[in-house]
C-alpha positions in Angstrom: 107.1 84.9 97.1 108.1 88.5 96.9 105.7 91.5 97.2 107.4 94.8 96.3 105.9 98.1 97.3 106.8 101.5 95.9 106.0 104.2 98.4 106.8 107.7 99.6 106.8 108.4 103.3 104.9 111.7 102.8 102.1 110.0 100.9 99.0 109.4 103.1 97.6 106.7 100.8 100.9 104.8 101.1 100.3 104.7 104.9 96.7 103.7 104.4 97.6 101.2 101.8 100.1 99.6 104.2 97.4 99.1 106.7 95.0 97.6 104.2 97.7 95.3 102.9 98.6 94.2 106.4 94.9 93.4 107.0 94.9 91.2 104.0 98.1 89.5 105.1 96.5 88.8 108.5 93.9 86.7 106.7 96.3 85.1 104.2 97.0 81.5 105.2 100.4 81.4 103.6 101.7 84.8 105.0 104.9 83.1 106.2 105.8 82.5 102.5 105.6 86.2 101.6 108.7 88.5 101.5 107.9 92.2 101.5 110.4 94.6 100.0 109.9 98.4 100.1 111.1 100.6 97.2 111.6 104.4 97.2 109.5 106.9 95.2 109.4 110.7 95.5 106.2 112.5 94.8 108.0 115.8 94.8 111.8 115.8 94.7 111.9 119.6 94.3 110.8 120.2 97.9 113.2 122.3 99.9 113.5 121.3 103.6 113.5 124.0 106.2 110.8 126.3 104.7 107.9 127.7 106.7 105.0 126.7 104.5 102.4 124.5 106.1 100.9 121.5 104.2 97.9 123.4 103.0 99.9 126.2 101.6 102.3 123.8 99.9 99.5 121.9 98.3 97.6 125.0 97.3 100.7 126.4 95.4 101.7 123.0 93.9 98.3 122.0 92.7 97.1 125.5 91.9 94.0 125.2 94.2 92.6 127.6 96.8 94.0 127.2 100.3 90.5 126.3 101.7 90.2 123.5 99.1 93.5 122.0 100.3 92.2 122.1 103.9 89.0 120.3 102.9 90.9 117.7 100.8 93.2 116.8 103.7 90.2 116.6 106.0 88.8 113.9 103.7 92.1 112.1 103.7 92.3 112.3 107.5 88.9 110.7 107.7 89.9 107.9 105.4 93.0 107.4 107.4 91.0 107.3 110.7 88.9 104.5 109.2 92.1 102.5 108.7 93.2 103.2 112.3 95.6 106.0 111.5 95.7 109.4 113.1 96.6 112.0 110.6 97.3 115.6 111.7 97.6 117.5 108.4 97.5 121.0 110.1 100.8 120.3 111.9 102.5 118.3 109.2 106.1 119.4 108.4 106.6 119.5 104.6 110.2 118.3 103.8 112.1 116.5 101.2 111.9 112.8 101.7 115.2 111.8 100.0 117.2 111.4 103.2 114.3 109.5 104.8 114.5 107.0 101.9 118.3 106.7 102.4 117.5 105.8 106.0 115.0 103.2 104.8 117.7 101.6 102.6 120.1 101.4 105.6 117.3 99.8 107.5 116.6 97.3 104.7 120.3 96.3 104.8 119.7 95.4 108.5 116.4 93.6 107.9 114.4 96.5 109.3 112.8 97.9 106.2 109.2 97.5 107.3 110.0 98.9 110.7 111.6 102.0 109.1 108.6 102.5 106.9 106.1 102.2 109.8 108.1 104.6 112.0 108.6 107.2 109.4 104.9 107.2 108.4 103.8 107.6 112.0 106.4 110.3 112.7 105.2 112.4 109.8 101.4 111.9 109.8 100.7 111.4 113.5 103.6 113.1 115.4 104.3 115.9 112.9 108.1 115.3 112.9 110.5 116.9 110.4 112.1 114.0 108.4 114.3 116.6 106.7 116.1 117.0 110.0 119.0 114.6 110.4 118.7 114.7 114.1 115.1 113.5 113.8 116.1 110.7 111.4 118.9 109.6 113.7 116.5 109.3 116.6 113.9 107.4 114.5 116.7 105.1 113.3 117.7 104.4 116.9 114.1 103.7 117.9 113.8 100.8 115.3 117.2 99.3 116.4 119.7 100.8 114.0 123.2 101.8 115.3 123.3 105.5 116.0 126.8 105.9 114.6 125.8 104.1 111.4 122.8 106.3 110.9 124.8 109.5 111.4 127.5 108.3 109.1 124.9 107.4 106.4 123.2 110.8 106.7 126.4 112.7 106.6 127.4 111.1 103.3 125.6 110.3 100.1 125.3 106.6 101.1 122.3 104.8 99.5 121.6 107.7 97.2 122.2 105.4 94.3 119.8 102.9 95.7 117.1 105.5 96.1 117.6 106.7 92.6 117.7 103.2 91.3 114.2 102.5 92.8 112.8 105.7 91.3 114.3 104.9 87.9 112.9 101.4 88.0 109.5 102.8 88.9 109.6 104.9 85.8 110.7 102.0 83.7 107.8 99.9 85.0 105.4 102.7 84.2 104.6 103.5 87.8 103.2 107.1 88.0 101.7 107.1 91.5 102.1 105.4 94.8 101.4 103.2 96.6 102.1 100.6 94.0 102.2 96.9 94.9 103.9 94.3 92.7 103.3 90.6 93.3 106.0 88.2 92.0 106.5 90.6 89.1 103.3 89.3 87.5 100.5 91.2 89.1 100.2 94.8 90.4 97.8 96.7 92.6 97.8 100.5 92.3 96.6 102.6 95.3 95.2 101.9 98.7 92.7 99.3 97.6 90.4 97.4 99.9 92.0 94.6 101.9 89.8 92.1 100.0 91.5 93.1 96.7 94.9 92.5 98.2 93.8 89.2 99.6 92.5 88.1 96.2 95.7 89.0 94.4 97.8 87.3 97.2 95.8 84.1 96.7 96.1 84.1 92.9 99.7 85.1 92.7 100.9 82.8 95.5 99.0 79.8 94.1 100.8 80.3 90.8 104.2 80.9 92.5 103.8 77.8 94.6 103.0 75.7 91.5 106.3 76.9 90.0 108.2 76.6 93.3 106.8 73.5 95.1 107.6 73.0 98.8 108.9 69.5 97.9 110.3 68.3 94.6 108.5 65.0 94.9 105.0 63.8 94.1 104.4 61.9 97.3 102.1 59.0 98.0 101.1 59.3 101.6 101.3 56.4 104.1 101.9 55.7 107.8 105.1 57.3 109.1 106.8 58.2 112.4 108.1 61.8 112.9 110.9 63.3 115.0 108.4 64.6 117.5 107.4 61.1 118.5 104.2 60.7 116.6 103.5 57.6 114.5 100.4 57.5 112.4 
């Protein structure tokens, strides 16, 4: 069963939500039957990379709030992140446009490394204060998760996967998604935000049970009896 997650790598609650979803998956008995697919979303596509504004100044201007309020707001988010096991350093965060980071994620998805890309980009931004608007930084991060350096450089130097990123964003709008993280389970149920792991587990149980009923592991209704198996057991 597929679980789709719309996310932006500069969204702290997306990182927190990832941890809480992972905690639910660790308790879900049928986790092997879940396929997770990440989708792109941009909270602010107008950001210009390479400016000298810190996160507090950026939020102050964008939200129209005092600088001190932006500092306090991020302190609260950092505390929430810490409770989820994440180190968030907002004072050192480098505000940059996330579009190219999303293109890198799509390259990673093509190579079955989508989750690894999301995790590495989250950590690089929130914990390590790296600039994901810098292609050299993205190239290094791509290498670290196992992508071919030449492929990453070629992707970033072109407009590769731009259509994929925009398709994800457009689909989010069509589905009525206005904020992230947004989790969609088998295109039947959705969870908005970094909910408690118990909520994710509840939805996993419900959606997977319905999916399994529609997609049985075996097409047969089996009457059990004594059998021998290839591993040598007869019972």
